[in-house]
N, C-alpha and C positions, 0 to 999 in steps of 0.2 A: 358123949358129945363134948364133955369138958376137956377130955384129953387131947382131942384133935386141935382145937384153937391154941392150946398151950404148946403143943408140938410145933404148930405153925409159927407161933411167936418165937420159940427157941431157934427154929430154922432161920427166921427173919433176922433175929439178933446175930446169929452166927454169920449170916451173909453180910450184915452191916459191918461186923468186926473184921471179916475177911477183906471186905472192900477197903476199910480203913487201913488195915495192915498193907494191902496191896498198894494203896495210894501213898502210904508212908514210904515203903521201900522203893516205889517208883521214883518218888521225889528224891530220896537219898541217892538212887542210882544216877538220876539226871544231874544232881549236884556234883556227885563224884566224877561223872564223865566231863562235865564242864570244868571242874577243878583240874582234872588230869590234862585236859587240852590246854588249859591256861599254863600249867606247869611245863608242859611239853613245848609250848610256844616260847616260854621264857628260856627254857634250856637251849632251844635252837638259836634264839637271839644271842644268848651268851656265847655259844660256840662260834657263831659267825662273827661276832664282835672280836673274839679272841683271835680268829684267823686274820681279820683285817688289821688288828694291832700287830700281829706277827709280821705280816707283809710290809707294813709301814716301817717297822723296826729294821727289817732286812733291806728295805729301800734306802734307809738312812745309812746303813753300813755300806751299801753299794756306792752311794754318793761319796762317802768318806774315802773309799778305796779307788775312786775315779771310774767306777763302772756305771757310767751315766745311762747307757742304753738299757741295761738290765733294770736299773732303778726306774727308768721311764715306764717300762712294761709293767712293773709291779704297781706303780702309782696309777697308771691308767686303769688297771684291773680294780683297784680299790675304789676309784671314782665310778666305775661301772656298777659296783655294788651299792655304793652310797655316795651320791654326787656332792654331798655336803660334809664328807668326812674331814674332821679337823686336821689341819696341816697338809693334807694330801695335795690340795690345789696349789698352795704356795710352793710346796716342794717340787711339784711337777713343772711349774713355770720356771723355777730356778734351774731345774735339771735340763729342761729344753734349752735354756740360755747357755748352760755349760756345754751342751752338745754342739750348739752352733759355734761357740768359741773354739771348742776342741777340734771340730771338723773343718774349720777355716783358719788354719795357722797362717802366719805371714808368708806371702807367696815368694817362693825361691826362684821362680822363673818369670821374668818380666816380659819376655817376648820371644819370638821364634829364633832370633839370632843370638840371644843371650844364654850362655851355658851356666849350669849350676857349678858351684865350686868343685864338687867331686868329679863331675864330667869333664870340666876344664882341665883339672889336674891329670886326669887319665889321658886326655887327648894330647896334652903337651908332653907328659912324661913318657908316653909309650913311643910314639913316632909320628911322623907327618903323613903316614899312609892314609889314603882316602877311606879305607874301611874303618879305621878308628874314628874318623870324623863322622861317618855314617852311623856307627854304633852310638857315639855320644849324642847325636841328634835323636836317635830312637829312644835313648834313655830319657832325654828331656821330655819327649812326648809321653812316655810312660809315667813320669813323675806328675805331669799335668793331669793325666787320667786318675791317678791316685788321689791327688788333691781334690778332684771333682767327685770322688767316690764312685767313679765308673768302674766298679770292681771287675765285672766280667770282661770288659774291654781291656782293662789293665792286665788281667791274667793272660788273656790271649796274646797281647803284645809282649809281655815278659817271656812267655814260653817261646815265642818266635825269636825274640832277641837272644835268649840263651842258646837257642838252637843254631842261629846264624853266627853268633860271636861267643862261643862257650867260655873263653878266658877273659872276656871284657867285664870289668867291675863285678866279678861274680858275687862277692859278699853283698854289695849294694843291691844287686838285682834279686838275690835270694831274700834279703830283708823286705824288699817291696813285694815280692811274690808271697811271702809269709803273711804280710799285712793284708794283702788282697784276698788270699784264701780264707783267713779268719773272718774278715768282715763280710765277705760274700756268703760264707758258710752259715754264720749266725743269722744273717738276714733271711736266708732260705729256710732255716728251721721253723720260722714263724709263718711261712706261707704254705703253698701246696706242694713244694718240692723238698720235703724233709729229707728224703734219701740223698738227694743231690747235695743238700747242705752238709750232711754227715760226710759225704765223699770229700768235699772241699776241706772240711776240718781234718780229715785223715791226711790229706795232702799237706796241710799246714804242719801237722805233727812230724812229718818227714823232715821238715826244716827246723823245727824247734818245739819246745814244750809249750802247751797251751796254758793261758792264765786260768786260775781256779774258776772264775765265773763262767768262762767259756766251757770248761770241762763239765760244770754243772749243767749247762744248757745242752751239751752233747749227750749227757746221761738222760736228761728229760726226753730228748728226741728219740733215743733208743728205747726207752720205756713206752713212749707213744706208739712207735712203729710195732713193737712187740705186742702191745695190747690190741692194736688194730688188726694184727695178723690173726688173732684168735677171736676177734669180735664176730659174734654170730655163728661161730664154729664150735668153740668150747668156752662157755661163759665163765667157768671157774678160773681158767687160766687167764682169760682177759681181765678178770677182776684182780688177779694177783698183781698185774702191772699197773692198772689204772688206780688201784688203791694207793700205791706208792707215789704215783705221779700227781694225783689230786692233792695228796698231803704235802708234797714237796713244792709243787708249782701249780696252784689252781688256775693261774693266769695263762698257762701254756696250752694253746689251742682250746679245745673244749673238754679238757681232761675230766673235770668233775661231772659234766653232763654225760660223758661216755661212761663214767663209773655208775651214775644213776641208772642209765639205760640198761647196762649190763646186770645190775642188781635186780631190777624189776623183771627183766627177761628170765634170769635164772630163777627168781622166785616163782614166776609163772610156770616154769617148767616143773617145779616141785608141786605147785598147786594143781596142775593137771593130773598128777598122780595121787592127789589128795594126801600128799606128804606135808602136812600143814606146819609142823614145827620148823623145819628148815626154811619153808616159805616165809613164815613169820619173821625169822631172824633176818632174812635178806630184805624183805619189805621194810622192816624196821630200820635197817641200815640205810636204805634208800630214802626213807622218810627224814632222816637227819640231813640229807642234802637238799631235798625239795619235798613239799607237802601238798600236792594237789588233791582234790577230792577223790579222783579216781584211785589214787594210791591208798588213800585213807580207807576206802571201801575194801580194797584188797587186804589191807593190813588187818582190819576188823574180822573179815571172814577167816583169814588164816589164824588169827588169835583164838577165835571161837573153835575152829577145828582142832587146833593144838590142845586147847583146854579139855576138849571132849575126847581126844584120842586116847586109846589104850597104849601103854608103854611097850609096844612091840617093835622089833627092829624094822627099819624102813628099807625098802629096796633102793639101791643106789641109782642115781641118775646115770644113764649109760654113756652120755657123750662127754665125759670128763677125761682129762689127761693128767698124768702125774707131772708135777713141776718141782724143780729144785730152786732154791733161792739164789739164783745167779743172774747176772745181767745177760741179756740176749746176745751180746757180742763178746762175752767173756769177762771174767773178773767178778769179784764179789760185789754185791749191792751195798754200798755204804749208806748208813742212815743219814737223813737230811740234817745238815748242820754239824755233822761229825768233823772233828779236827783233821 
C-alpha cells in the first residue's frame, strides 16, 4: 500500500515539473515570436525609409537637371507613403511652380495677324506666293497648340503641315514635332495607353536622341508591359520584370503591388503542391513589400512545412518559361543608376 501513494506522488511531481517546463518554453516561444515580429517590423521600416530617402535624393537630382515632371512624380509618390515626409512637401511645391513657369514661356504669338520671327522671315524670304502665307499661318497655329500643351492636336497639325508643305521651315517643324512626341509620349506612359506612349517616343527618336530621364521612363514602361504580358500566365517570368521595375521606379503605375501579387500567387502555386521551401521564400519576399495577416498565416504555414520537410528534390512547377536577362524590346537591361 505504501508503494502506490509514493508512485502517485512521483507521477504528480513529474507532471508538475513537465507543466512548469512546458509553461517556461511556451513563454520563451511567445517572447521569441514577439521579439522576431518586432525585429521584422523594424527591418521593414528601415527598408521603406531607405527607399523614400533614395527617391527624395533622385527627385533633387531631377530638379537640378531641370527634369521637373519626373521629380514631381517621385515627390507625389513619397507623400503618398508618408504625408509628412521631411522636405518632400516643400520640394513638390517648388517643383510645381517651376513646371508652371517652364510650361508658360513668354508668348511669341500675340494675335492671329502677328507672325513669329521665324515664320515672318520664311514668308518674306521665300516669295509672295499665297501658299507660303498659308503655311506660315498654319505654323503660327501649331506654335500656339504647343504653347498650350495640346500635344495630340499639335502632332496632327504638324503632320498635316509637313505633308502639304514638305519644304516649308522643315527644321522648325521637326523640332516642334519632336517636342510634341516626347511630351505626349511621357504623359501616356502614366495612363492607360502605355503602348501608345511608347509609340510616340519611338517616333520622337526618329527625329533626335531622347534625354536620359525620358529613356529611363521608356525603359520602365517596357518592363511594365513585359511584366503584364506574363502576369497570370507565367508568374516567374512576370516576377523577373516587376522586381526590376519596383526597385527602379516604385512610383510607376502599381509596379510594387503587381510584384507583391505575383509573389503571393507564385508562392500559392508551390504551396498547393506542398513544396513548402520555395513557397516560404516567395511569401517572405512578398512580406517585405506588405504584411497583411493573411500573408503572415501563409508564411508561417510554409515555414513549418519547410522545417518539417525531408531534403528530397522537389517537382518543378510546370508553367514556367526560361528567361534571359534582356529587355523585352531588345538591348541589355542596365542596372538602375548605372552611368
